TORGUVO-913914 format. One record per residue (C-alpha): residue in three letters; x, y, z. Coordinates in steps of 0.001 Angstrom, whole numbers, padded with zeros to 6 digits, always signed. Each point is the difference from the previous one (the first is absolute). Layout:
BEGIN
ALAXYZ;...
***
This chain:
BEGIN
MET+023335+009805-023419;THR+002563-002766+000570;PHE-000091-003304-001832;PHE-000588-001809+003316;TYR-002920+002275+000885;ALA-001517-000446-003469;GLN+000259-003782+000351;HIS-001477+000148+003515;THR-002952+002134-001142;GLU-000640-002214-003024;ALA-000001-003094+002230;LEU-002464+001585+002419;ASN-002316+001088-002787;GLN+000137-003441-001588;ASN-000804-001558+003362;LEU-002914+002408+000387;ALA-001351-000912-003429;GLU+000073-003678+000956;LEU-001988+000754+003170;GLN-002937+001692-001727;GLY-003131-001315+001688;LYS+001921-002238+002419;ILE+000243+002381+002957;ASN-002343-000151+002999;VAL-000693+003208+001896;SER-001822+000958+003177;PHE-000737+003400+001513;GLU-000219+001454+003505;PHE-002377+002762+001063;PHE-000805+001695+003315;PRO-003350+001140+001479;PRO-000774+003618-000980;ARG-000512+002618+002705;THR-001956+002583-001989;GLU-002694+000025-002676;GLU+002494+001287-002578;MET+002486-002748+000881;GLU-002785-002555-000355;LYS-000714+001185-003551;THR+003711-000325-000826;LEU+000085-003484+001488;TRP-002933-001297-002026;HIS+001296+001590-003195;SER+003300-001811+000586;ILE-001662-003326+000819;GLU-002187+000196-003099;ARG+002921+000846-002291;LEU+002397-002595+001404;SER-002700-002681+000116;THR+000041-000039-003824;LEU+003501-001516+000224;LYS-001474-003090+001701;PRO+002331-000017+003016;LYS+000550-003233+001884;PHE-001478+001751+003046;VAL-000288+003424+001604;SER+000644+000683+003677;VAL-001212+002682+002382;THR+002041+001069+003024;TYR-001301-000119+003532;GLY+000262+002720+002643;ALA+000410-000358+003723;ASN-003301+001668+000898;SER-003442-001523-000324;GLY-001245+002681-002415;GLU+002706-000762-002549;ARG-000436-003746+000516;ASP-003692+000391-000830;ARG+000874+001965-003151;THR+002341-002786-001083;HIS-002766-002588+000482;SER-002450+002135-001971;ILE+002388+000755-002893;ILE+001053-003639-000337;LYS-003589-001190-000289;GLU-000830+002818-002416;ILE+002988-000777-002248;LYS-001060-003629-000202;THR-003613+000938-000799;LYS+000744+002776-002515;THR+002988-001457-001850;GLY+000043-003735+000672;LEU+003709+000267+000843;ILE+001609-002083+002732;ALA+000111+002516+002841;ALA+002430-000648+002852;PRO-000378+001957+003239;HIS+003004+000655+002197;LEU-000566-001347+003494;THR+002171+000817+003024;CYS+000016-001761+003342;ILE+001425+002437+002544;ASP-003179+002061+000332;ALA-002650-002719+000334;SER-000628-003029+002211;ARG+000095-003548-001353;ASP-003800-000193+000251;GLN-000359+003239-001984;LEU+002416-001265-002657;ILE-001927-003255-000316;GLU-003259+001909-000474;ILE+001587+002258-002637;ALA+001372-003041-001836;LYS-003358-001786+000107;ASP-001735+003123-001335;TYR+002460+000259-002879;TRP-000397-003671-000884;ALA-003799+000301+000128;ASN+000218+002928-002431;GLY+002117-001929-002484;ILE+003342+001555+000947;ARG+002622-002754-000292;HIS+003312+001911-000082;ILE+001403+001868+003020;VAL+003266+001899+000510;ALA+000975-000983+003561;LEU+002194+002438+001927;ARG+001018+000639+003583;GLY-000579+003737-000354;ASP+001849+003016+001370;LEU+000532-000033+003746;PRO-001410+002984+001933;GLU+002711+002236+001421;GLY+001155-001200+003413;SER-001703-003391-000282;GLY+001686-003183+001147;LYS+000314-003392-001642;PRO-003131-000770-002056;ASP-002245-002965+000828;MET-000079-001128-003629;TYR+002283+000099-003012;ALA-000777-000423-003697;SER+000751-003731+000158;ASP-002592-000336+002795;LEU-002527+001862-002130;VAL+000647-002344-002936;THR-000616-002982+002298;LEU-003230+001581+001268;LEU-001270+000737-003521;LYS+000732-003536-001185;SER-001926-001322+003019;VAL-003075+001928-001204;ALA+000159-000914-003700;ASP+002429-000792-002794;PHE+000834+003619-000855;ASP+002558+000907-002638;ILE+002445+001960+002174;SER+002665+002531-000946;VAL+002524+001223+002570;ALA+002680+002699+000064;ALA+003704-000444-000712;TYR+002891+002433+000372;PRO+002935-000284-002450;GLU+001925+002631+001984;VAL-001074-001379+003420;HIS-002950+001087+002151;PRO+000898+003116+002061;GLU-000762-001846+003262;ALA+001794-003260-000838;LYS+002989-000940+002164;SER+001869-001210-003068;ALA-000498-001012-003625;GLU+000068-003634+001106;ALA-002699+000576+002640;ASP-002133+001784-002601;LEU+000340-002963-002375;ILE-000931-002474+002749;ASN-003106+002096+000690;LEU-000957-000107-003680;LYS+000462-003755-000118;ALA-002300-000334+003033;LYS-002756+001778-001944;PHE+000286-002538-002812;GLU+000100-002914+002420;ALA-003251+001364+001466;GLY-001631-000169-003434;ALA+000769+003187-001953;ASN-000132-000370-003785;ARG+002283+002828-001136;ALA+001934+002995+001280;ILE-000216+003542-001366;THR+003085+002093+000653;GLN+000386+003466+001359;PHE+000805+002390-002845;PHE+003681+000222-000927;PHE+002270+001546-002629;ASP+003173-002048+000419;ILE-000708-002974-002272;GLU+003035-001910+001236;SER-001450+000113+003524;PHE-003169-001692-001242;LEU+001869-002667-001963;ARG+002309-000802+002929;PHE-003022-000158+002286;ARG-001781-002386-002355;ASP+003082-002247-000040;ARG+000158+000044+003799;CYS-003668-001011+000175;VAL+000744-003039-002148;SER+003029-000843+002156;VAL-002196-000359+003122;GLY-002640-002077-001761;ILE-002517+002668-001006;GLU-001368-001126-003348;ALA-003107+002187-000175;GLU-000221+002997-002289;ILE+001663+003261+001043;VAL-001809+002808-001834;PRO+001939+003279-000344;GLY-001836+003109+001163;ILE+000431+002825-002522;LEU-000524+003640+001011;PRO-000178+002390-002979;VAL+001417+003223+001459;SER-001630+003332-000750;ASN+000924+001858+003209;PHE+003669-000524+000861;ALA-000145+001964+003269;GLN-002869-002204+001200;LEU+001912-003098-001090;GLN+002997+000982+002126;LYS-002258+000220+003058;PHE-001534-003424-000768;ALA+003451-001482-000530;THR+001295+001281+003338;MET-002933-001583+001844;THR+000241-003318-001828;ASN+003775-000560-000176;VAL+000016+000227-003810;LYS+003183+001116-001731;VAL-000448+002840-002488;PRO+002960-000233-002423;SER+002017+003180-000545;TRP-000742-000079-003723;MET-003685+000595+000793;ASN+000873+003249+001769;GLY+001660+001164-003202;MET-002942-000989-002182;PHE-002492+001979+002093;GLN+002279+002950+000742;GLY-001535+003334-000997;LEU-003471-001464-000565;GLU-001543+001110+003289;HIS-002514+002211-001842;ASP-000355-002095-003158;ALA-002564-002699+000754;GLU-000416-001183-003602;THR+003698-000645-000543;ARG+000210-001764+003379;LYS-002720-002391-001172;MET+001904-000734-003207;VAL+003213-000644+001915;GLY-001793-002198+002534;ALA-001670-002043-002718;SER+003316-000430-001812;ILE+001698-001321+003153;ALA-002814-002452+000721;MET-000079-001236-003606;GLU+003736-000667+000026;MET-000325-001887+003290;VAL-002761-002185-001392;LYS+001971-000709-003181;ILE+003035-001161+001966;LEU-002024-002023+002509;SER-001966-001684-002766;ARG+003300-001028-001567;GLU+000842-001601+003351;GLY-003125-002158-000217;VAL-002500+002166+001886;LYS-003489-000258-001484;ASP-002176+001610+002698;PHE+000218+003644+001090;HIS-001939+001834+002728;PHE-000433+003746-000535;TYR-000404+002460+002855;THR-002321+002427-001806;LEU-000562+002588+002761;ASN-003542-000012-001438;ARG+001094+001492-003328;ALA-000189-001964-003221;GLU+002115+001957-002514;LEU+003516-001248+000706;SER-000944-003612+000710;TYR-002180-000088-003117;ALA+002786+001411-002186;ILE+002542-002479+001360;CYS-002345-002942-000509;HIS-000765+001168-003539;THR+003727-000010-000740;LEU+000231-003523+001415;GLY-002649-001178-002409;VAL-002748-000223+002619;ARG-002867+001439-002028;PRO-003755+000458+000460;MET-002056-002952-001127;ALA-001637+000542-003401;
***
């Protein structure tokens, strides 16, 4: 171990000690498709709820059946746990009138936080009628929702340029969004440069990093290809030879995520959004290391 590395590690650990109890976390889940997956989901929600997250979100599918499951799970989370439950809401697969009715129903049921997204375009479709900024405007016209939107440190796959992507993000905030949650990433410098660029164009709202604890590297590579996320070469080396060793993959994935959070916290980040994939173990372990502990 070099002297520089020892100093670097000591500084990170000292920084982590100073942050005990000062980190805010939130978690993302998705609607289960089977009875077994539903049991896993609720086990994860119950375990992670003990960490008192700032909020939990539930993703939103493009078909009406999955949309209904999202509505049901959100209301159930609020009733069972008392947590702030934030449904994802997309605008490419519903009319304005339908979106208004959904928003009114959420507000009537005590749901105050929404993650507003455009949604994935169907294959072969043309220009959408609405974008995320339009959805934010619509939601704010219904009620004073607390609104999170998406941000892309490594640029949205469909964006014409990084500048165009940033202008689009700014439009969401001008429409009334309260914060942005980023796509998952592993290149920390990309996030920090992106955050600086946001400030340079007048975006002062919070940019919350999305953290994906990796347990299946092959699956991650597929996700990354679809979402324009760079997977650093050093990650290939760390997961090499672990194709049939799930437990070690989890340990490696947790280690990577913990190191990311340590470095980002040193850069002033206090809020982290975890993509749980409906499993609690890795996110719980990382939060425990951060000093986010169950309430006594």
